[in-house]
C-alpha positions as CSV (number, residue, x, y, z in Angstrom):
1,M,0.1,0.2,-0.3
2,S,1.8,3.4,-1.0
3,R,1.6,6.4,1.7
4,K,-0.6,8.0,-1.0
5,N,-3.7,5.4,0.5
6,W,-3.3,5.4,4.1
7,N,-6.2,8.1,4.5
8,D,-8.9,5.1,2.3
9,F,-9.4,3.5,6.0
10,P,-10.6,5.7,8.9
11,L,-9.1,3.0,11.1
12,L,-5.2,1.6,10.1
13,W,-2.3,-0.3,12.3
14,I,1.0,1.7,11.4
15,S,4.0,-1.0,11.9
16,T,7.9,1.6,12.1
17,P,11.4,-0.1,13.0
18,S,10.4,0.2,16.6
19,H,6.8,0.8,17.4
20,G,3.3,0.3,16.4
21,Y,0.0,2.8,16.3
22,L,-3.1,2.6,15.6
23,R,-3.9,5.5,13.0
24,V,-7.2,6.9,14.1
25,E,-8.7,10.2,12.9
26,Y,-8.5,13.3,15.9
27,D,-11.8,14.6,15.2
28,E,-13.2,10.7,15.9
29,V,-10.7,11.4,19.1
30,A,-11.8,15.2,19.8
31,K,-15.8,13.8,20.1
32,V,-15.3,11.9,22.7
33,D,-13.1,14.0,24.4
34,K,-12.1,18.0,23.3
35,Y,-8.8,16.8,25.3
36,L,-8.4,13.7,24.1
37,E,-8.1,12.1,27.0
38,P,-8.3,9.7,28.4
39,F,-6.6,8.0,25.3
40,V,-3.8,10.2,24.1
41,S,-0.8,8.8,26.7
42,Q,2.4,10.4,26.3
43,Y,3.8,7.2,24.1
44,S,1.6,8.2,21.4
45,Y,1.2,11.2,18.8
46,I,-0.7,13.8,17.1
47,D,0.5,15.2,13.4
48,P,1.1,18.2,14.2
49,L,0.5,19.8,10.3
50,N,-3.5,19.7,10.8
51,R,-4.4,17.5,13.1
52,Q,-5.6,15.0,10.5
53,W,-5.1,11.5,12.4
54,V,-4.0,10.8,16.2
55,F,-1.3,7.9,16.0
56,L,-2.2,5.8,19.7
57,E,0.6,3.6,21.0
58,E,-0.2,0.0,20.9
59,D,-0.2,-1.1,24.1
60,C,-1.9,1.3,26.0
61,D,-3.8,3.4,23.6
62,A,-5.1,1.9,21.1
63,P,-6.5,-0.9,23.1
64,K,-8.1,2.2,24.8
65,W,-9.3,3.4,21.9
66,L,-10.8,0.4,20.1
67,K,-12.3,-0.9,23.5
68,H,-14.7,2.9,23.9
69,L,-14.9,1.2,20.0
70,Y,-16.9,-2.6,19.9
71,G,-16.6,-3.0,24.1
72,E,-15.6,-7.0,24.4
73,N,-15.3,-7.4,20.6
74,W,-12.4,-5.1,20.3
75,V,-9.7,-7.9,19.9
76,E,-11.8,-10.2,16.7
77,E,-12.6,-6.5,15.6
78,A,-8.6,-5.3,16.4
79,R,-8.1,-7.7,14.0
80,K,-9.2,-6.9,11.0
81,I,-7.9,-3.6,10.4
82,K,-5.1,-3.3,7.9
83,E,-1.9,-2.2,8.4
84,F,0.0,-0.4,6.9
85,Y,4.5,-1.4,7.2
86,T,7.1,1.5,6.6
87,D,10.6,2.2,7.4
88,T,9.9,5.4,9.2
89,H,9.8,5.6,12.7
90,I,6.7,8.9,13.4
91,Q,8.4,9.9,16.5
92,S,10.8,12.0,13.6
93,E,7.5,12.3,12.1
94,F,5.2,13.8,15.0
95,S,4.8,16.0,18.1
96,F,3.5,14.1,20.9
97,G,1.7,14.4,24.2
98,R,-1.8,15.9,24.4
99,V,-2.6,18.6,22.5
100,K,-4.9,21.3,25.3
């Protein structure tokens, strides 16, 4: 999948050389809480240019979001989400932390 196709998926697993993230639309998370809490920790990243995407850290923040969306079936639903592999580190492209 090329990078230009990322926008075709509202949820997308992003695997980098060092870690994994669930990419979620910023506005969807902000609808639940304008400060993005409790879904965005210091380990997740926000697109600083236009705040279109939130990259939720796979071990801590992504499961919280998926549980919010799917309840008890979140693990099964998580397996259905497309995955994109990149050789770029998210940290080098995006700032981290909460936006207030």
